[in-house]
N, C-alpha and C positions, 0 to 999 in steps of 0.2 A: 423883200429881200434885202433891199438897201437899208431898210431900218435895222435889220439884223446885222448887216455888215458895219453900220455906224456904231452900233452898240459894241460890236466886237472890237472895233478900233478904239473905242474910247475905254473899254474895261479889259483890254487884253492883259495889262500888267496884273490886274487883280485876279483874272481867271488863271494866269500862269502861276501866281503865288497860290491860289486855291488848289490848282493841280499839283503843285509841288507839296503842299501840305497834305493833300489826300495821299499822294504817293509816299511820303514820308511816314504818314499814319500806317498806311498799309505795310510798309517795310518794317516799321517798329513793331507792328502786330505780328508779323511773320517772324520777326527776330524773337519777340517775346514767347511766341508759341514754340519756337525751336529751343529756346532756353529752358522754358517750362518742361517740354518733353524730355529734354536731356536731364534735368534735375529729377523728374519723376522716374526716369530710367535708372539713374544713379541710386535713388532711394529704394526703388524696387530691387536693385542688385544688392544693395547693403542688406535689406531685409531677407532676401533670398539666401544670402550668405549666412545670416544669423539663423535662419530656419534650417539650412543644411547642417550648420554646426550642432544645433539643438537635436536634429534627427540623428546625426551620427553619434552624439553623446547618449541619446536614448537607446540607440541600437547596441552601443557597447555596454551600456548598463544592463540592458535586457540579457545580452550574452553572458555577462558576468554573473547576473542573478540566476540565469539558467544553469550555468556551470556549478555554482554554489549549491543550488537545489539538487542538481544531479549527484553531487558529491554527497550530500546529506542522505539522499534516497539510497545511494550505494552503501553508505555506512550503515544505515538502517537494515537494508537487505543482507549485508554481511552479518549484522548482529542477529537478525532473525535466523540466518542459516546456522550460526553457531548455537543458538538456543535450540533449534530443530535437531541438529546433530547431537547436542547433549541430551535432549529428550529421547532420541532414538537409542543412545547408548544406555540410558536408564530403562527404557522399554526392554532392550536386549538383556540387561542385567535381571530385571524382573522375570523375563521369560526363562532365563537360565535358573533363576531361583525356584520358579514354578516347576521346572523340569526336575530339578533336584528334589523338590518337595514331593512330586509325583512318585519318584523312585523310593523315597522313605515311606510315602504313603502306601505303595505297593507292598513294601516290606511289612508294614504295620497291619495291612489287610491280610497278608499271608499269615502273620502271627496270630490275628484274631481267628482265621479259619482253622489254624492248627490247635488253638486252645478250644475252639467249639468241637472239634473232632476228638480232642483228648477227653473233654468233658463227656461227650457222647459215649465214647469208649469206656470210660471209667464208670459211668451210670450204668451201662449195659452189663458190664462184667462184675460189678459189685454185688448185685443181689438178683438171682435169676427169677425169683418170685415177682419181682416188681418189673419185669420186662416191659410191660405196657406202660408204666409210668416213666421208665427210663427212656422209652421212645418219645414220649411226650416232652420230657426234659431235654432230650437231645435235639428234638425239633425246635424247641423254644430256644436253645443256645444257637442253633443254625440261623433261625430267624433273627436273633439279636445281633449275630455277626453280620448277617446281610444288611440289616438296618444300619449298623455301624459303617459298613463299607459305602453304603449309599449316602449316609450323611457326610462322611469323609470326602467322597467325590464331590458332592454339592458344595462343601465348604471350600474345596480346592478351586471349583469353577468360580465361586463367588470371590474368593481371594484374588484369583488371576484377574477377573474383571475389575475389582476394586483397585488393584495395583496399577492396571493400565489406565483406569480413570484418574487416579491420583497423578500418575506421571504425565499424562496429557494435559491435565488441569495446571500442574506446576509449569510445564513447558508453555502453555498458553499465557500464563501469568508473567513468566519471564519475558516472553516475546512482547507483551503489552508493555511491561516496564522499560524494556531496552528501546522500544519505539519512542516512549515518552521522554527519554533523556536526551 
């Protein structure tokens, strides 16, 4: 133990200097760690601020884009609604024309029936000897009038279907082109 005390007495200034140097190194290391942590926190804060600004810019741009796209969609829908309304007016006009045509067709059919009846009456009263042939001619006139009426009805039905198809096709085409603009 005395040997250790002798060594301590002889080297105590060196040991004190070593202890002071170790304490200073520890203090400097702690100070460096503190400064490093502060610098890193400041850098993180700066980056977080940049990211927040970028995120806010992205959100604002997304909102602006969404509003723009909604306005475009509303414009398209308004255009389509106008085209559909126009198409419905055309369909109504075609329906009114078909109704008017049916009225004139009914008049034409009545005229055909009247002519067939007159022909039958004139054939029957013209020559009593040929009553059998008159009946056949009257029957042929009646059949011809019925065929004419059926053909006229079928033509009216087909014309109505064709008008509706044409109007619906034109409406669809207008809607397509209005969306593309």
